[in-house]
N, C-alpha and C positions, 0 to 999 in steps of 0.2 A: 246736366244729367248724367252726361259721360265723364266728366271731371269726378263729378262725386261716387260714380260707380267705380271706378277705376282708384280712387284713393278710400272705399274702404278696403277695411284687412279681407283677409280670406279665409274665409271662417275653417277650412279643411288645414289649411298649414299649421302644422304643430307648433307648439312653444318653445321658445331659446330654453333648453334644459343647461345645467351649470353640471361640467363633468369635468372631475378628480385630473391636477395634473403639479407639479413640482415645482413648490412656492423658493424665491428665488433665498436666498441665505448665503452668511458668512461663518466661520469656522469660530465659535464661541470660546472658545479656549483662549485666544490669541487677544478677541476682544474682552476678555473677563481681566486678561493681565495688562491690557492697555487701559483699563478702565480704574482697573483699581493703580497703575500708575497716577494716573491723571486724578483721582481724590489724593493721593497722598502727599502729592505736589501741592493742589489746590490747597488744600488744607496747611502744608507747611508753607507757602507763601502768601496767604491772609494771616495766616501770625505772623507772617515777617512783614510784611506790611502794617499792619494794626500798631504795633509795637512802635515801626519806625515813624509813622503818623505822626505831625502833618505833614504834608510838604506834594509834589506830584510825584517823586517818584513811590512813593506809599502808596499813592491812591492807583498810579499804575501797575502794580501790584496787586491790590484788590483789585480792580478790574481782571487783569489776565487770572487771578486765581478765582474770580468767578463764573466764568468762562472756561475753567477746567472744572472745576466742581458741574457744572451744568453739564457739559460733557462725556463726564464718568457719569453721571445720575442715566444721562440718556443712554449709553453703552449698556449701561448694568443693567435696568429695564427693559433692554431690548435682549437679555438673554433669556436663552427659554430651554430646558431641556426633554429630550421627547427618549421615553425609554422601552423597553422591548414590547411590540405587543400593543404601542398607542400610537398616534397620529396624531399628527396638532395642525387644524385646520384653518389660516392668516384669514382674518379678514379686516381691511381699510377701507373705512370711512363707510362701511355695510357692503363694500364690496370685494367676492371673492378673488385671493391672492395666490391661490394654492396651497398646495397641502404638505407637509413636511414629514416623510417618514422615517427617516435615516434617526438610527437611534444614535442618541448623544446631543451632546452640548451646542448649540445652534445661534444665533444672533440675527433678527428681524429685526422690521424697520418697528421702535418705539410705541408707538402709536397706534398699530396693529392688533386688534385683536388676536387671541390665540386660542383656540375653542379645542379641547381635548376631546380626543375621538377614540374609543376603544375599537383595536383591529382583530381583541382576541376571536376565540372560538367561543360561541356560547349555545346555552341549551333552554330551550324555554317547552315545557311540557303544557300544554290547553287542560282545562279545568275538563272534566267529563260533561260530555253532553248530551241530551236525551232528544232521541230525533226519533224519525220517521223511518225504514229502510223504505226501495223500490216499493215491496210487497207492501207496505205501508203497517209495520210490523215496528213497536217500540224497541229501540234499543237505548243500547249507552255505549259511547265511544271515547276515547282519546289517545293522544297522541304525543311525541317526542319530537323535536326538529332543531337539528343542528344548523346553525349558521352565524355567519358574521359578514361583518361589514366590508364590503369590495370599494366600493366609490363612497371617500368620504364624502366629498362635496356634494353629491345627491345626499347623500345620508343626510346633511343638515340643511340644507336649502330645500330640497324637493319636495317633504313633509315635515312633517310638526311630533316631535317625539317617535323617533324611531325604530328602537324598542317596541311603545306599545303600540305602534303602524304592523310591525311584525306581529307581535303576537295576536291582533284582533286580525289580522289578515289569515294568518294561522288556523286560526277555531273557525276562521270563515269556509275555510277550504275542505278542513274535516267535515265541517256540518254539509258540505255539499256530496263530497263523496261518499259520505253515509246516505245520503236521498236518491243520490243517483247509482247501487248496486244493492241487490237482497243480499242478508245477509247470508243465506244458504239457501241453493237451489239444486233441484233435481236432473234439470238441462246441462250436461255435458258442456255446451258448448256457449254457456253461458257464466260470465263471471261472477263470484260470490264473494263478499268479503272475510268468509272465515276457510273456506276452500282457496284463495288463489289470495295469499296475502302478500305475494313479491310483486305481484301485478298491481294491486292492488296501490301498497307501497310505493313504487316506479309514479302510479300516475299522482298520488297527494303529493309526492316531490314536486311533479315537474306543476300542480296547480299550484303549491303556493310561490315555486319559482317565480310563476308567471306572476302572482297578484304584487311579490312583493319587489318586481324589479325598479322599479321607477325610486324606489329610495336607496338603489345601490347596493342590496342583500343578495349574499351568496349561500344556496340554500347546501349545504352538505348532503345531508341526507334526514329524511323521515321515517319514524317507526308509528305503529301502534302500540301503542302501550296495555287498552283494556277496548276488547267487545265482546259484550255479551248482549243479550235480552233484558229488557226495566223487567223492575221487580214483579210488574203485574202480569206478565206473559210468562214468566221465566219457567213456572211449574209446569205450566201446560205446554211449552215447548219442550220441555225434559221429558214428558211424557209420551209427543209426537217422537222426539229421537228415539228415545225406548221401543216404542210400536215399531220405527222405521228397522231399527238394529233386529227385533224378531226375527220380525217380515226377509230381509233380508236373510239372518242364518238359517230360517227355514228353507227360503229358496236354495241354499247349498244343500242342504240335507235332502232334500228331496233329488236336486238334481245329482247329488251322489249315490244317493235310495235307487234309481233310475237304472244308473248305469251301471250299480252293482248285482240288481236284477236281469237285465238284458245280458252282462256275462251271464250269469248263472245257467240262464238258461241257452247262451250259446253254445257255451261249453256240457253244458250236457247233452243237448240235441249230437256236437260234432265227438264225443266222446263215447255214444253209445251207451250213454246210462241208464236211461229210463226213456219211452216213448210218449211222448203228454200229447191229449186229444185238446182241442182249445178251452173245452171247460177247465180241465184240469191246469192247463196253464195260466187262467184268470187265476183261477185259485191258490196256488204258487205264487204268482204275482202280488196276488193281495194282500197275503203271508208275511210274504220277504218285506213290503211295506211295511207293513204295519212290526216289522220286528225293527227296522234300520228307523224307521222317523218316529219311537217312539222315545217322549224323552225319560220313561222308567224303562229298570233294565225288567225285560220278556221270562217269562217261566215255561221252558223248553218243553213241546209233549211229544212222548216216543209213542206213533201208530204200529201196532205191533200185527195189523190185520194187513190187507193189502191195503193197494194204496186208492180202491173205488169204496172200502168200506168205513 
């Protein structure tokens, strides 16, 4: 029982992950020259051996020629060109043997498979997703993600089709961020998708980076490209926003009018222009507020009598 328990694998121990390291290679130009020379010499010896046959000497020449042709062919088959912005993942008999990133002509084991991986910066724009925000309102949201492969070994061996993996995880992260926050909020202490774009994009980038880390992908940045209410509630939300704007404007007008009335009464009392009782002060305040808060131009009325008539 103890032996079986000790032999059982630890479920909490993480699987061994393949990480990128530099592959062994030789300068390709030198190998190219040697391979070309071997092929030319092998062809020449083969022709000479055929012309001189039969005999022991021609057979030896033919054997040497065949060896040179095979060596030249193996040398040429092992040549691998790497351009800037790409890398070659070397795989021999199913095992990872390293990555070549340096641009130029390289020579590796001719039996190895060399898989091309682009290390250039890429863009991925998610499709417009229709989700419900934190308040349950349907919204349409989309984002663009700028990324590149940082670890070629993990990109090839850790996931299947890393470009598709990044696209799927980006869309999942966009949906999760959209459902975690409200489109807009009246509480200044809470984040909203509309008012806190910078904070939301930072959290979106962190969310995507965490999801695509197993694929050896580095997220450079992400930005929301579309954010709006869904069509079925867009008109209602526009009316709500317009009403909120009107209320806010009215509030500012009333605040300004009250300040002007207070200033007028204070100056009248300080300068002794006129003495008003409480009833007349209330009437003046009412008239001034009507004039200052009215949306239409008011008509002035000149009182030719006394103040109390």
